[in-house]
Structures are given as structure tokens and as C-alpha cells.
C-alpha positions in Angstrom: 31.5 -19.1 7.6 32.1 -15.4 7.5 34.9 -15.9 4.9 32.7 -17.9 2.9 30.1 -15.1 2.9 32.5 -12.3 1.9 34.4 -14.4 -0.7 30.9 -14.6 -2.6 30.8 -12.0 -5.4 27.1 -11.9 -5.3 27.2 -10.9 -1.6 29.8 -8.1 -1.7 28.1 -6.8 -4.8 24.8 -6.4 -2.9 26.6 -5.1 0.0 28.2 -2.5 -2.1 25.1 -1.5 -3.7 22.9 -1.5 -1.0 25.4 0.5 1.0 25.5 3.4 -1.4 21.8 3.1 -1.9 21.0 3.8 1.8 23.8 6.2 2.2 22.5 8.4 -0.6 18.9 8.0 0.8 19.8 8.8 4.1 21.8 11.8 3.5 19.3 13.3 0.9 17.0 13.6 3.6 19.4 15.4 5.9 21.0 17.8 3.3 17.4 18.4 1.9 16.6 21.4 4.2 19.0 23.6 2.2 17.4 25.4 -0.8 19.6 26.4 -3.8 19.2 28.2 -7.0 20.4 25.7 -10.1 20.7 29.0 -12.2 22.9 30.6 -10.3 25.4 27.4 -10.2 25.8 28.0 -13.9 26.1 31.7 -13.6 22.5 32.4 -15.0 19.8 34.8 -14.0 16.9 32.9 -12.2 14.2 31.9 -14.9 10.6 33.3 -14.7 8.4 30.3 -15.7 4.6 30.3 -15.0 2.7 27.1 -13.9 -1.0 26.9 -13.0 -0.9 30.5 -12.6 1.8 30.9 -10.4 4.7 33.4 -11.7 8.5 33.8 -11.2 9.2 30.1 -10.9 12.8 29.2 -11.2 14.9 26.0 -10.4 15.0 26.6 -6.7 15.6 23.3 -5.5 16.4 21.3 -2.3 19.8 20.0 -2.0 18.2 16.5 -1.5 17.7 16.5 -5.4 21.1 16.5 -6.1 21.3 12.5 -4.6 17.5 11.3 -5.6 18.4 10.9 -9.4 21.4 8.7 -7.9 19.2 7.0 -5.8 16.9 5.8 -8.5 19.5 5.0 -10.9 20.8 2.8 -8.2 17.6 1.2 -7.8 17.3 0.3 -11.3 20.9 -1.5 -11.0 19.9 -3.3 -8.0 16.5 -4.3 -9.8 18.4 -5.6 -12.7 20.8 -8.1 -10.6 18.8 -8.8 -7.6 15.0 -8.2 -8.8 12.1 -6.6 -6.8 12.8 -8.4 -3.6 16.2 -7.0 -3.6 14.9 -3.3 -4.1 12.2 -3.9 -1.7 14.3 -5.1 1.2 16.9 -2.0 0.7 13.9 0.5 0.4 12.5 -0.8 3.5 15.9 -0.6 5.2 16.6 2.7 3.9 13.1 3.9 5.5 13.8 2.2 8.8 17.2 4.1 9.0 16.0 7.3 8.0 13.4 7.2 11.0 15.8 6.1 13.2 18.3 8.8 11.9 15.8 11.5 12.4 14.5 10.1 16.2 18.4 10.2 17.3 18.5 13.7 15.8 15.4 14.7 17.9 17.2 13.5 21.0 20.3 15.4 20.1 18.2 18.5 19.6 16.4 18.2 22.9 19.5 17.5 24.9 20.6 20.8 26.9 23.5 22.7 25.2 26.6 23.1 26.8 27.5 26.7 27.6 31.1 26.5 26.5 29.8 25.1 23.1 27.4 28.1 22.7 30.0 30.6 23.3 32.3 29.1 20.5 29.5 29.5 18.1 31.6 32.5 16.4 34.6 32.6 14.3 37.6 33.8 16.5 39.0 35.3 13.2 36.0 36.9 11.9 33.4 37.9 14.3 31.1 38.9 11.3 30.6 35.1 10.9 29.6 34.5 14.4 26.5 32.7 15.3 24.4 34.4 18.0 22.8 30.9 18.8 24.7 27.5 17.9 22.1 25.4 19.5 19.4 27.1 17.5 21.1 26.7 14.4 21.7 22.9 14.9 17.9 22.6 15.6 17.0 24.4 12.5 19.4 22.3 10.4 18.7 18.7 11.7 14.8 19.4 13.2 12.8 19.1 9.9 9.3 19.2 10.4 7.4 15.8 10.9 5.2 16.7 7.8 8.4 17.0 5.7 9.7 13.7 7.1 6.5 12.1 6.5 6.1 13.1 2.9 9.5 12.4 1.8 9.3 9.0 3.6 6.1 7.9 1.9 7.0 9.3 -1.7 10.3 7.6 -1.5 8.5 4.2 -0.7 5.6 4.9 -3.4 8.3 6.0 -5.9 10.6 2.8 -5.4 7.4 0.3 -5.7 6.4 2.0 -8.7 10.0 2.1 -10.0 10.2 -1.8 -9.7 6.8 -2.4 -11.4 7.7 -0.4 -14.2 11.2 -1.6 -14.5 10.2 -5.2 -14.5 7.0 -4.7 -17.0 9.2 -3.2 -19.6 11.7 -5.7 -19.0 9.4 -8.5 -19.6 8.1 -6.8 -23.0 11.6 -6.0 -24.5 13.9 -8.7 -23.0 17.3 -8.2 -22.2 17.5 -5.5 -24.9 16.8 -1.6 -24.4 18.3 -1.2 -21.3 18.0 2.3 -21.2 14.2 2.0 -21.9 13.5 0.2 -18.8 16.0 2.0 -16.5 15.1 5.7 -17.5 11.3 4.8 -18.3 10.9 3.5 -14.9 12.7 6.4 -13.2 10.9 9.0 -15.1 7.4 7.6 -14.3 8.6 6.9 -10.3 10.0 10.3 -10.1 6.8 12.1 -11.5 4.9 10.5 -8.7 7.6 11.3 -6.1 7.7 15.0 -6.9 4.0 15.4 -6.2 3.3 13.2 -3.4 6.1 14.6 -1.0 4.8 18.3 -1.9 1.3 17.2 -1.3 2.0 15.5 2.2 4.6 18.1 3.3 3.1 21.5 2.3 -0.4 20.8 0.9 -1.6 18.8 3.9 0.9 19.8 6.6 1.5 23.7 5.8 -1.9 24.6 3.9 0.0 25.9 0.7 -2.4 26.5 -2.1 -2.7 23.3 -4.6 -1.9 25.5 -7.5 1.7 26.4 -5.7 2.2 22.8 -4.9 1.6 21.7 -8.1 3.7 24.3 -9.8 6.6 23.6 -7.8 6.1 19.8 -8.5 6.5 20.6 -12.1 9.6 22.3 -11.7 11.1 19.6 -9.5 9.9 17.1 -12.2 11.5 19.0 -15.1 14.8 18.8 -13.3 14.6 15.2 -12.2 13.5 14.4 -16.0 16.5 16.0 -17.2 18.9 14.3 -14.9 17.2 11.0 -15.7 18.0 11.4 -19.0 21.4 12.6 -18.7 22.5 9.9 -16.2 21.2 7.1 -18.7 24.8 6.6 -19.8 25.9 5.9 -16.0 23.4 2.7 -16.2 25.5 1.3 -19.3 28.8 2.1 -17.6 27.6 0.2 -14.4 26.3 -2.8 -16.3 29.8 -3.0 -17.9 31.7 -3.0 -14.9 29.3 -5.1 -12.9 29.2 -7.9 -15.8 33.2 -7.8 -15.9 33.2 -8.1 -12.3 30.8 -11.1 -11.9 31.5 -12.8 -15.3 29.0 -13.2 -18.0 27.7 -16.5 -16.8 27.0 -15.6 -13.4 25.6 -12.1 -14.4 23.2 -13.7 -16.8 22.0 -16.1 -14.1 21.6 -13.2 -11.5 19.4 -11.2 -14.4 17.2 -14.3 -15.2 16.7 -14.9 -11.4 15.5 -11.3 -10.9 13.5 -11.2 -14.1 11.7 -14.5 -12.7 10.7 -13.0 -9.2 
């Protein structure tokens, strides 16, 4: 029975796409605690944009945004071949595993540190890189606030559901043509909602930030996500090419038709 399941191209494709989807969603949550300067990546001076009266805004982004565009591209690919049921299943699975991962991280944080481990927090060859408290560093990295976790999870679910809806609606209007329109269009709409929901929950409700600052940062984040959605559009076509080649035209067409009929 196991060999029959694993010999199915459809099953193997779903496992591959689903595994990559869930891994990226989970990893984005954990690395999201780091803030980096996008301008400095390219050797540029930070920009000084102004939105909603908030000045000196630059592309200071969480490291999680490096992966979220990939997650939404994966959403569109899964939606193309497995429909909204496939995307919803993987979205709820990702959320469940994210909550489980943070719960286990919470238990690890609460576990009392070993004295020997604490004493090894420094770098033997370079004392200047020593960490005064290894357990505190561990807690700060893995112990994200409940409002941030809640905001990211809720925004992820809402974004996924909107992405699925817009994707299928455009597909019914355009048919099998214009892959770029349904993939990029659904991502742009869902990323817009995601960009503001997570900030509103995590920082407007959870940290009492001024609404103007939340909206301004949301605009900056969306500009980045909008740009990435456009840049990654060719990846959609490349993925379609290799998946259709792997499945064969007949099976690929059958899966796409079944996905649209859901």
C-alpha cells in the first residue's frame, strides 16, 4: 500500500509542494525577529520616505519577509494543481505546526539553563564576541511576544484565504490563459491585507503604537512585497513548465480542471 501511494506522481508532488510550503511558513516565523536594512544589502544609504506624516521611513524589514513572497508563490502553484481544498489543508497544517513550534520553544525557554552551557557563551579565541547571558539570548531569539505570534498567524490565514478566492475568481474569468494575472494579482491583493493585519494586531492592539506609524510601516512593507511579487512572476511559469513536464500534459490538465471545479 505504501509503495502504491509513493508511486503516485500526484501524491509525491503534493508532498513536495506541501513540505516546501510549510517549511517556509514555519521558518519565516522564527527568523522574523531580526530586522535588516534592505538598502544596506545593496550598499545604499537608507531612504527617507514619508507616509501618513511619519518621516525617515526606510526599508527596515523583518527577515521573515525574505520567505513570505515564496510562501505566496507556492500558494498559487498549489492552488493551480490542487485547488482551494489543497491550499486550505496546507494553510491550517502550517498554522497548527507554527503554534506547536512556538509552544515547544516556550517550554525550552522555561527550562532552567545548565551552568556549563552558560559559561560557554563566549568565543574562546575572541573574548569581544562573548555573550554575557546565553540563556537570555536564547529567550530573546525564540521568545516572540504573543501578540506578534497571534498577528502573524491570523494575517497568514486571512491572506491565504483571500489569495485562494482571488486566484480562482480570476481563473474563472480568464480560463487557462494569463497565468501571470491570476498568480500575481491574487498575491498582490492577499499581501496587501497581510501587510496591515499583522501590524494592526501585533503593534496597534498589542503594543499601543500610533495608527499612523502602523499604517506607514505597512505601506513600506507592501511596497517591498509588491515588488517581489512582480519579480517572482517568472518563477510561476518556470514551476509550471517543470511540473507539467513531470506530470505529463494529460494528467496536468486533469488536475487543473479538477482544481478549478472545486
